[in-house]
VEXFI-671492 format. One record per residue: x, y, z of N, C-alpha, C in turn; residue in one letter. Coordinates in Angstrom, 3 decimals. Layout:
<nodes>
<node n_X="X" n_Y="Y" n_Z="Z" ca_X="X" ca_Y="Y" ca_Z="Z" c_X="X" c_Y="Y" c_Z="Z" residu="a"/>
...
</nodes>
This chain:
<nodes>
<node n_X="0.880" n_Y="-1.159" n_Z="0.011" ca_X="-0.005" ca_Y="0.004" ca_Z="-0.020" c_X="0.879" c_Y="1.225" c_Z="0.003" residu="m"/>
<node n_X="0.515" n_Y="2.183" n_Z="-0.914" ca_X="1.418" ca_Y="3.377" ca_Z="-0.929" c_X="0.949" c_Y="4.343" c_Z="0.154" residu="d"/>
<node n_X="1.681" n_Y="5.493" n_Z="0.271" ca_X="1.408" ca_Y="6.398" ca_Z="1.294" c_X="0.059" c_Y="7.028" c_Z="1.238" residu="d"/>
<node n_X="-0.371" n_Y="7.340" n_Z="-0.034" ca_X="-1.675" ca_Y="7.986" ca_Z="-0.265" c_X="-2.829" c_Y="6.987" c_Z="0.184" residu="f"/>
<node n_X="-2.650" n_Y="5.811" n_Z="-0.161" ca_X="-3.770" ca_Y="4.810" ca_Z="0.218" c_X="-3.735" c_Y="4.625" c_Z="1.771" residu="e"/>
<node n_X="-2.521" n_Y="4.568" n_Z="2.334" ca_X="-2.401" ca_Y="4.460" ca_Z="3.845" c_X="-3.089" c_Y="5.650" c_Z="4.512" residu="q"/>
<node n_X="-2.799" n_Y="6.871" n_Z="4.006" ca_X="-3.445" ca_Y="8.100" ca_Z="4.542" c_X="-4.949" c_Y="7.990" c_Z="4.427" residu="l"/>
<node n_X="-5.445" n_Y="7.495" n_Z="3.353" ca_X="-6.943" ca_Y="7.276" ca_Z="3.143" c_X="-7.484" c_Y="6.339" c_Z="4.192" residu="n"/>
<node n_X="-6.760" n_Y="5.262" n_Z="4.496" ca_X="-7.177" ca_Y="4.293" ca_Z="5.459" c_X="-7.218" c_Y="4.973" c_Z="6.880" residu="v"/>
<node n_X="-6.236" n_Y="5.765" n_Z="7.117" ca_X="-6.250" ca_Y="6.411" ca_Z="8.468" c_X="-7.388" c_Y="7.491" c_Z="8.551" residu="i"/>
<node n_X="-7.627" n_Y="8.139" n_Z="7.431" ca_X="-8.713" ca_Y="9.079" ca_Z="7.397" c_X="-10.060" c_Y="8.350" c_Z="7.627" residu="k"/>
<node n_X="-10.228" n_Y="7.215" n_Z="6.982" ca_X="-11.495" ca_Y="6.430" ca_Z="7.260" c_X="-11.559" c_Y="5.908" c_Z="8.728" residu="a"/>
<node n_X="-10.415" n_Y="5.550" n_Z="9.272" ca_X="-10.385" ca_Y="5.195" ca_Z="10.715" c_X="-10.750" c_Y="6.287" c_Z="11.610" residu="d"/>
<node n_X="-10.285" n_Y="7.480" n_Z="11.303" ca_X="-10.655" ca_Y="8.641" ca_Z="12.100" c_X="-12.154" c_Y="8.884" c_Z="11.996" residu="f"/>
<node n_X="-12.669" n_Y="8.833" n_Z="10.782" ca_X="-14.094" ca_Y="8.984" ca_Z="10.571" c_X="-14.932" c_Y="7.910" c_Z="11.390" residu="k"/>
<node n_X="-14.523" n_Y="6.716" n_Z="11.337" ca_X="-15.179" ca_Y="5.619" ca_Z="12.069" c_X="-15.138" c_Y="5.792" c_Z="13.569" residu="a"/>
<node n_X="-14.089" n_Y="6.446" n_Z="13.999" ca_X="-13.823" ca_Y="6.658" ca_Z="15.435" c_X="-14.234" c_Y="7.968" c_Z="15.970" residu="s"/>
<node n_X="-14.706" n_Y="8.919" n_Z="15.105" ca_X="-14.931" ca_Y="10.261" ca_Z="15.478" c_X="-15.811" c_Y="10.466" c_Z="16.714" residu="g"/>
<node n_X="-16.995" n_Y="9.794" n_Z="16.667" ca_X="-17.884" ca_Y="9.951" ca_Z="17.895" c_X="-17.277" c_Y="9.474" c_Z="19.148" residu="k"/>
<node n_X="-16.557" n_Y="8.344" n_Z="19.061" ca_X="-15.903" ca_Y="7.744" ca_Z="20.197" c_X="-14.844" c_Y="8.670" c_Z="20.792" residu="v"/>
<node n_X="-13.950" n_Y="9.195" n_Z="19.885" ca_X="-12.933" ca_Y="10.073" ca_Z="20.319" c_X="-13.517" c_Y="11.317" c_Z="20.920" residu="l"/>
<node n_X="-14.578" n_Y="11.864" n_Z="20.410" ca_X="-15.164" ca_Y="13.079" ca_Z="20.993" c_X="-15.763" c_Y="12.758" c_Z="22.344" residu="a"/>
<node n_X="-16.362" n_Y="11.565" n_Z="22.427" ca_X="-17.037" ca_Y="11.159" ca_Z="23.721" c_X="-15.998" c_Y="10.902" c_Z="24.809" residu="a"/>
<node n_X="-14.960" n_Y="10.214" n_Z="24.524" ca_X="-13.992" ca_Y="9.877" ca_Z="25.556" c_X="-13.002" c_Y="11.009" c_Z="25.836" residu="i"/>
<node n_X="-13.039" n_Y="12.018" n_Z="25.066" ca_X="-12.116" ca_Y="13.133" ca_Z="25.297" c_X="-12.547" c_Y="14.009" c_Z="26.478" residu="g"/>
<node n_X="-13.718" n_Y="13.831" n_Z="26.985" ca_X="-14.265" ca_Y="14.604" ca_Z="28.123" c_X="-13.862" c_Y="13.886" c_Z="29.413" residu="d"/>
<node n_X="-13.286" n_Y="14.719" n_Z="30.378" ca_X="-12.818" ca_Y="14.081" ca_Z="31.615" c_X="-13.919" c_Y="13.515" c_Z="32.527" residu="e"/>
<node n_X="-15.111" n_Y="14.186" n_Z="32.435" ca_X="-16.247" ca_Y="13.652" ca_Z="33.207" c_X="-16.687" c_Y="12.290" c_Z="32.657" residu="t"/>
<node n_X="-16.713" n_Y="12.163" n_Z="31.315" ca_X="-17.080" ca_Y="10.905" ca_Z="30.758" c_X="-16.026" c_Y="9.836" c_Z="31.035" residu="r"/>
<node n_X="-14.771" n_Y="10.245" n_Z="31.051" ca_X="-13.716" ca_Y="9.286" ca_Z="31.394" c_X="-13.962" c_Y="8.760" c_Z="32.793" residu="q"/>
<node n_X="-14.371" n_Y="9.601" n_Z="33.687" ca_X="-14.632" ca_Y="9.178" ca_Z="35.047" c_X="-15.785" c_Y="8.140" c_Z="35.060" residu="h"/>
<node n_X="-16.799" n_Y="8.435" n_Z="34.267" ca_X="-17.938" ca_Y="7.512" ca_Z="34.241" c_X="-17.548" c_Y="6.225" c_Z="33.609" residu="i"/>
<node n_X="-16.696" n_Y="6.250" n_Z="32.551" ca_X="-16.191" ca_Y="5.050" ca_Z="31.911" c_X="-15.436" c_Y="4.221" c_Z="32.984" residu="i"/>
<node n_X="-14.659" n_Y="4.869" n_Z="33.800" ca_X="-13.899" ca_Y="4.097" ca_Z="34.905" c_X="-14.845" c_Y="3.385" c_Z="35.842" residu="m"/>
<node n_X="-15.944" n_Y="4.116" n_Z="36.166" ca_X="-16.989" ca_Y="3.510" ca_Z="37.030" c_X="-17.563" c_Y="2.262" c_Z="36.392" residu="v"/>
<node n_X="-17.842" n_Y="2.454" n_Z="35.074" ca_X="-18.392" ca_Y="1.274" ca_Z="34.308" c_X="-17.410" c_Y="0.186" c_Z="34.171" residu="l"/>
<node n_X="-16.199" n_Y="0.476" n_Z="34.043" ca_X="-15.193" ca_Y="-0.629" ca_Z="33.987" c_X="-15.137" c_Y="-1.416" c_Z="35.326" residu="i"/>
<node n_X="-15.093" n_Y="-0.670" n_Z="36.408" ca_X="-15.104" ca_Y="-1.339" ca_Z="37.731" c_X="-16.366" c_Y="-2.104" c_Z="37.967" residu="a"/>
<node n_X="-17.550" n_Y="-1.710" n_Z="37.361" ca_X="-18.780" ca_Y="-2.446" ca_Z="37.569" c_X="-18.767" c_Y="-3.769" c_Z="36.755" residu="a"/>
<node n_X="-17.996" n_Y="-3.863" n_Z="35.730" ca_X="-17.950" ca_Y="-5.056" ca_Z="34.934" c_X="-19.246" c_Y="-5.313" c_Z="34.130" residu="g"/>
<node n_X="-19.431" n_Y="-6.587" n_Z="33.778" ca_X="-20.522" ca_Y="-6.944" ca_Z="32.818" c_X="-21.944" c_Y="-6.779" c_Z="33.558" residu="c"/>
<node n_X="-21.923" n_Y="-6.702" n_Z="34.891" ca_X="-23.263" ca_Y="-6.587" ca_Z="35.569" c_X="-23.862" c_Y="-5.208" c_Z="35.289" residu="e"/>
<node n_X="-23.108" n_Y="-4.236" n_Z="34.972" ca_X="-23.631" ca_Y="-2.824" ca_Z="34.759" c_X="-23.799" c_Y="-2.179" c_Z="36.077" residu="g"/>
<node n_X="-24.237" n_Y="-0.852" n_Z="35.927" ca_X="-24.442" ca_Y="-0.036" ca_Z="37.134" c_X="-25.546" c_Y="0.893" c_Z="36.799" residu="v"/>
<node n_X="-26.292" n_Y="1.258" n_Z="37.875" ca_X="-27.412" ca_Y="2.214" ca_Z="37.741" c_X="-26.936" c_Y="3.606" c_Z="37.861" residu="r"/>
<node n_X="-27.751" n_Y="4.530" n_Z="37.330" ca_X="-27.420" ca_Y="5.975" ca_Z="37.377" c_X="-27.104" c_Y="6.437" c_Z="38.801" residu="v"/>
<node n_X="-27.877" n_Y="6.034" n_Z="39.698" ca_X="-27.700" ca_Y="6.400" ca_Z="41.206" c_X="-26.363" c_Y="6.016" c_Z="41.651" residu="g"/>
<node n_X="-25.904" n_Y="4.824" n_Z="41.244" ca_X="-24.493" ca_Y="4.411" ca_Z="41.671" c_X="-23.438" c_Y="5.213" c_Z="40.978" residu="e"/>
<node n_X="-23.650" n_Y="5.556" n_Z="39.806" ca_X="-22.699" ca_Y="6.424" ca_Z="39.113" c_X="-22.610" c_Y="7.777" c_Z="39.768" residu="i"/>
<node n_X="-23.810" n_Y="8.339" n_Z="40.112" ca_X="-23.925" ca_Y="9.630" ca_Z="40.770" c_X="-23.212" c_Y="9.577" c_Z="42.101" residu="t"/>
<node n_X="-23.322" n_Y="8.540" n_Z="42.810" ca_X="-22.609" ca_Y="8.411" ca_Z="44.116" c_X="-21.119" c_Y="8.322" c_Z="44.018" residu="a"/>
<node n_X="-20.658" n_Y="7.748" n_Z="42.953" ca_X="-19.223" ca_Y="7.520" ca_Z="42.805" c_X="-18.546" c_Y="8.745" c_Z="42.086" residu="q"/>
<node n_X="-19.319" n_Y="9.454" n_Z="41.327" ca_X="-18.737" ca_Y="10.622" ca_Z="40.656" c_X="-19.022" c_Y="11.968" c_Z="41.237" residu="t"/>
<node n_X="-20.031" n_Y="12.007" n_Z="42.163" ca_X="-20.503" ca_Y="13.290" ca_Z="42.786" c_X="-21.122" c_Y="14.209" c_Z="41.724" residu="h"/>
<node n_X="-21.589" n_Y="13.645" n_Z="40.695" ca_X="-22.371" ca_Y="14.428" ca_Z="39.722" c_X="-23.873" c_Y="14.316" c_Z="39.985" residu="l"/>
<node n_X="-24.630" n_Y="15.333" n_Z="39.483" ca_X="-26.116" ca_Y="15.186" ca_Z="39.619" c_X="-26.609" c_Y="14.092" c_Z="38.713" residu="s"/>
<node n_X="-27.809" n_Y="13.577" n_Z="38.978" ca_X="-28.434" ca_Y="12.608" ca_Z="38.120" c_X="-28.624" c_Y="13.128" c_Z="36.697" residu="r"/>
<node n_X="-29.132" n_Y="14.339" n_Z="36.559" ca_X="-29.213" ca_Y="14.910" ca_Z="35.150" c_X="-27.861" c_Y="14.951" c_Z="34.425" residu="p"/>
<node n_X="-26.826" n_Y="15.313" n_Z="35.118" ca_X="-25.527" ca_Y="15.364" ca_Z="34.482" c_X="-25.101" c_Y="13.945" c_Z="34.114" residu="a"/>
<node n_X="-25.274" n_Y="12.987" n_Z="34.904" ca_X="-24.838" ca_Y="11.607" ca_Z="34.644" c_X="-25.661" c_Y="11.148" c_Z="33.440" residu="v"/>
<node n_X="-26.953" n_Y="11.383" n_Z="33.415" ca_X="-27.810" ca_Y="10.939" ca_Z="32.317" c_X="-27.333" c_Y="11.634" c_Z="30.985" residu="s"/>
<node n_X="-27.006" n_Y="12.859" n_Z="31.114" ca_X="-26.589" ca_Y="13.572" ca_Z="29.905" c_X="-25.295" c_Y="12.918" c_Z="29.340" residu="h"/>
<node n_X="-24.306" n_Y="12.680" n_Z="30.172" ca_X="-23.055" ca_Y="12.040" ca_Z="29.773" c_X="-23.278" c_Y="10.561" c_Z="29.286" residu="h"/>
<node n_X="-24.191" n_Y="9.842" n_Z="29.966" ca_X="-24.469" ca_Y="8.510" ca_Z="29.484" c_X="-25.076" c_Y="8.492" c_Z="28.136" residu="l"/>
<node n_X="-25.944" n_Y="9.492" n_Z="27.792" ca_X="-26.563" ca_Y="9.558" ca_Z="26.483" c_X="-25.515" c_Y="9.769" c_Z="25.466" residu="k"/>
<node n_X="-24.485" n_Y="10.629" n_Z="25.656" ca_X="-23.442" ca_Y="10.870" ca_Z="24.741" c_X="-22.658" c_Y="9.639" c_Z="24.528" residu="i"/>
<node n_X="-22.329" n_Y="8.888" n_Z="25.607" ca_X="-21.645" ca_Y="7.614" ca_Z="25.565" c_X="-22.414" c_Y="6.545" c_Z="24.790" residu="l"/>
<node n_X="-23.745" n_Y="6.588" n_Z="25.022" ca_X="-24.626" ca_Y="5.616" ca_Z="24.295" c_X="-24.651" c_Y="5.955" c_Z="22.819" residu="k"/>
<node n_X="-24.791" n_Y="7.239" n_Z="22.497" ca_X="-24.848" ca_Y="7.647" ca_Z="21.078" c_X="-23.560" c_Y="7.361" c_Z="20.375" residu="d"/>
<node n_X="-22.434" n_Y="7.355" n_Z="21.100" ca_X="-21.166" ca_Y="6.992" ca_Z="20.490" c_X="-20.941" c_Y="5.482" c_Z="20.318" residu="a"/>
<node n_X="-21.820" n_Y="4.757" n_Z="20.862" ca_X="-21.715" ca_Y="3.231" ca_Z="20.790" c_X="-20.725" c_Y="2.660" c_Z="21.887" residu="g"/>
<node n_X="-20.477" n_Y="3.423" n_Z="22.953" ca_X="-19.652" ca_Y="3.018" ca_Z="24.024" c_X="-20.306" c_Y="2.301" c_Z="25.104" residu="i"/>
<node n_X="-21.544" n_Y="2.745" n_Z="25.366" ca_X="-22.315" ca_Y="2.211" ca_Z="26.475" c_X="-23.642" c_Y="1.618" c_Z="25.938" residu="v"/>
<node n_X="-24.007" n_Y="0.517" n_Z="26.613" ca_X="-25.293" ca_Y="-0.123" ca_Z="26.390" c_X="-26.067" c_Y="-0.117" c_Z="27.674" residu="l"/>
<node n_X="-27.353" n_Y="-0.394" n_Z="27.553" ca_X="-28.213" ca_Y="-0.420" ca_Z="28.716" c_X="-29.074" c_Y="-1.650" c_Z="28.660" residu="v"/>
<node n_X="-29.329" n_Y="-2.269" n_Z="29.772" ca_X="-30.323" ca_Y="-3.307" ca_Z="29.801" c_X="-31.243" c_Y="-3.020" c_Z="31.056" residu="y"/>
<node n_X="-32.506" n_Y="-3.477" n_Z="30.891" ca_X="-33.498" ca_Y="-3.171" ca_Z="31.914" c_X="-33.866" c_Y="-4.474" c_Z="32.750" residu="k"/>
<node n_X="-34.071" n_Y="-4.272" n_Z="34.039" ca_X="-34.597" ca_Y="-5.273" ca_Z="34.870" c_X="-35.756" c_Y="-4.578" c_Z="35.616" residu="v"/>
<node n_X="-36.919" n_Y="-5.009" n_Z="35.253" ca_X="-38.183" ca_Y="-4.366" ca_Z="35.732" c_X="-38.063" c_Y="-2.853" c_Z="35.339" residu="a"/>
<node n_X="-38.100" n_Y="-1.974" n_Z="36.295" ca_X="-38.053" ca_Y="-0.521" ca_Z="35.955" c_X="-36.616" c_Y="0.068" c_Z="36.092" residu="a"/>
<node n_X="-35.662" n_Y="-0.818" n_Z="36.408" ca_X="-34.251" ca_Y="-0.341" ca_Z="36.619" c_X="-33.405" c_Y="-0.501" c_Z="35.351" residu="m"/>
<node n_X="-32.652" n_Y="0.480" n_Z="35.036" ca_X="-31.748" ca_Y="0.474" ca_Z="33.990" c_X="-30.324" c_Y="0.312" c_Z="34.388" residu="n"/>
<node n_X="-29.538" n_Y="-0.610" n_Z="33.821" ca_X="-28.168" ca_Y="-0.947" ca_Z="34.158" c_X="-27.376" c_Y="-0.559" c_Z="32.941" residu="y"/>
<node n_X="-26.349" n_Y="0.276" n_Z="33.065" ca_X="-25.437" ca_Y="0.696" ca_Z="32.071" c_X="-24.093" c_Y="-0.043" c_Z="32.108" residu="y"/>
<node n_X="-23.610" n_Y="-0.452" n_Z="30.973" ca_X="-22.312" ca_Y="-1.175" ca_Z="30.939" c_X="-21.637" c_Y="-0.821" c_Z="29.619" residu="y"/>
<node n_X="-20.324" n_Y="-1.106" n_Z="29.579" ca_X="-19.512" ca_Y="-0.820" ca_Z="28.339" c_X="-19.799" c_Y="-1.841" c_Z="27.244" residu="l"/>
<node n_X="-19.973" n_Y="-1.428" n_Z="26.051" ca_X="-20.032" ca_Y="-2.248" ca_Z="24.876" c_X="-18.664" c_Y="-2.347" c_Z="24.249" residu="d"/>
<node n_X="-18.078" n_Y="-3.519" n_Z="24.317" ca_X="-16.614" ca_Y="-3.582" ca_Z="23.845" c_X="-16.567" c_Y="-4.088" c_Z="22.351" residu="l"/>
<node n_X="-17.681" n_Y="-4.300" n_Z="21.728" ca_X="-17.690" ca_Y="-4.930" ca_Z="20.418" c_X="-16.966" c_Y="-4.194" c_Z="19.331" residu="s"/>
<node n_X="-17.384" n_Y="-2.939" n_Z="19.043" ca_X="-16.733" ca_Y="-2.300" ca_Z="17.869" c_X="-15.858" c_Y="-1.150" c_Z="18.084" residu="s"/>
<node n_X="-16.249" n_Y="-0.342" n_Z="19.118" ca_X="-15.490" ca_Y="0.965" ca_Z="19.351" c_X="-14.092" c_Y="0.658" c_Z="19.737" residu="w"/>
<node n_X="-13.834" n_Y="-0.333" n_Z="20.539" ca_X="-12.441" ca_Y="-0.652" ca_Z="20.890" c_X="-11.639" c_Y="-1.145" c_Z="19.652" residu="i"/>
<node n_X="-12.281" n_Y="-1.922" n_Z="18.797" ca_X="-11.691" ca_Y="-2.441" ca_Z="17.582" c_X="-11.310" c_Y="-1.270" c_Z="16.611" residu="k"/>
<node n_X="-12.238" n_Y="-0.312" n_Z="16.530" ca_X="-11.983" ca_Y="0.872" ca_Z="15.626" c_X="-10.835" c_Y="1.678" c_Z="16.119" residu="n"/>
<node n_X="-10.776" n_Y="1.903" n_Z="17.509" ca_X="-9.661" ca_Y="2.660" ca_Z="18.029" c_X="-8.377" c_Y="1.958" c_Z="17.870" residu="l"/>
<node n_X="-8.334" n_Y="0.647" n_Z="18.053" ca_X="-7.104" ca_Y="-0.162" ca_Z="17.808" c_X="-6.649" c_Y="-0.037" c_Z="16.404" residu="k"/>
<node n_X="-7.559" n_Y="-0.152" n_Z="15.443" ca_X="-7.224" ca_Y="-0.010" ca_Z="14.026" c_X="-6.622" c_Y="1.316" c_Z="13.714" residu="m"/>
<node n_X="-7.209" n_Y="2.416" n_Z="14.259" ca_X="-6.674" ca_Y="3.713" ca_Z="14.077" c_X="-5.268" c_Y="3.838" c_Z="14.563" residu="l"/>
<node n_X="-5.021" n_Y="3.410" n_Z="15.836" ca_X="-3.701" ca_Y="3.588" ca_Z="16.317" c_X="-2.662" c_Y="2.657" c_Z="15.605" residu="t"/>
<node n_X="-3.091" n_Y="1.462" n_Z="15.224" ca_X="-2.138" ca_Y="0.512" ca_Z="14.524" c_X="-1.793" c_Y="1.137" c_Z="13.201" residu="v"/>
<node n_X="-2.802" n_Y="1.668" n_Z="12.486" ca_X="-2.516" ca_Y="2.185" ca_Z="11.137" c_X="-1.629" c_Y="3.467" c_Z="11.216" residu="n"/>
<node n_X="-1.893" n_Y="4.294" n_Z="12.263" ca_X="-1.026" ca_Y="5.495" ca_Z="12.430" c_X="0.389" c_Y="5.004" c_Z="12.776" residu="i"/>
<node n_X="0.579" n_Y="4.110" n_Z="13.610" ca_X="1.892" ca_Y="3.578" ca_Z="14.013" c_X="2.596" c_Y="2.978" c_Z="12.750" residu="e"/>
<node n_X="1.871" n_Y="2.175" n_Z="12.008" ca_X="2.504" ca_Y="1.633" ca_Z="10.796" c_X="2.963" c_Y="2.716" c_Z="9.854" residu="n"/>
<node n_X="2.151" n_Y="3.760" n_Z="9.653" ca_X="2.517" ca_Y="4.851" ca_Z="8.725" c_X="3.741" c_Y="5.551" c_Z="9.269" residu="m"/>
<node n_X="3.806" n_Y="5.798" n_Z="10.470" ca_X="4.948" ca_Y="6.484" ca_Z="11.104" c_X="6.189" c_Y="5.649" c_Z="11.078" residu="l"/>
<node n_X="6.048" n_Y="4.334" n_Z="11.281" ca_X="7.244" ca_Y="3.418" ca_Z="11.198" c_X="7.742" c_Y="3.340" c_Z="9.784" residu="l"/>
<node n_X="6.822" n_Y="3.347" n_Z="8.808" ca_X="7.195" ca_Y="3.371" ca_Z="7.384" c_X="7.903" c_Y="4.580" c_Z="7.006" residu="k"/>
<node n_X="7.414" n_Y="5.689" n_Z="7.573" ca_X="8.064" ca_Y="6.995" ca_Z="7.208" c_X="9.433" c_Y="7.138" c_Z="7.850" residu="q"/>
<node n_X="9.581" n_Y="6.574" n_Z="9.070" ca_X="10.899" ca_Y="6.700" ca_Z="9.754" c_X="11.895" c_Y="5.811" c_Z="9.088" residu="s"/>
<node n_X="11.393" n_Y="4.725" n_Z="8.546" ca_X="12.292" ca_Y="3.737" ca_Z="7.873" c_X="12.800" c_Y="4.295" c_Z="6.483" residu="s"/>
<node n_X="12.011" n_Y="5.261" n_Z="5.988" ca_X="12.407" ca_Y="5.890" ca_Z="4.691" c_X="13.296" c_Y="7.126" c_Z="5.004" residu="k"/>
<node n_X="13.570" n_Y="7.378" n_Z="6.237" ca_X="14.351" ca_Y="8.542" ca_Z="6.603" c_X="13.597" c_Y="9.815" c_Z="6.644" residu="g"/>
<node n_X="12.224" n_Y="9.705" n_Z="6.945" ca_X="11.398" ca_Y="10.850" ca_Z="7.064" c_X="11.014" c_Y="11.491" c_Z="5.778" residu="g"/>
<node n_X="11.320" n_Y="10.809" n_Z="4.653" ca_X="10.971" ca_Y="11.426" ca_Z="3.318" c_X="9.477" c_Y="11.325" c_Z="3.044" residu="q"/>
</nodes>
């Protein structure tokens, strides 16, 4: 693959990861993600996230919506209770591809002497 093709692949990777990068770039959402990681597959309710982050319920709900819209968080219901958890299916894969392709391009450039 030539440099132009590789740059187009990276551009497509950025496009595929755009919502995720924007969502995880916020420090508050990073904190919520850490709470979700600690909760594991069982998920966690908004009230528990509120208690651990010291954010208001509306603020937690707002940030969870952004994370859901980016495909990072999923929710399941038990009766009237919602449990939020991380969806590891595609967004992690997209971020990995982005970083691998950038790294490969940089390694290729450095092996050419930066030309």
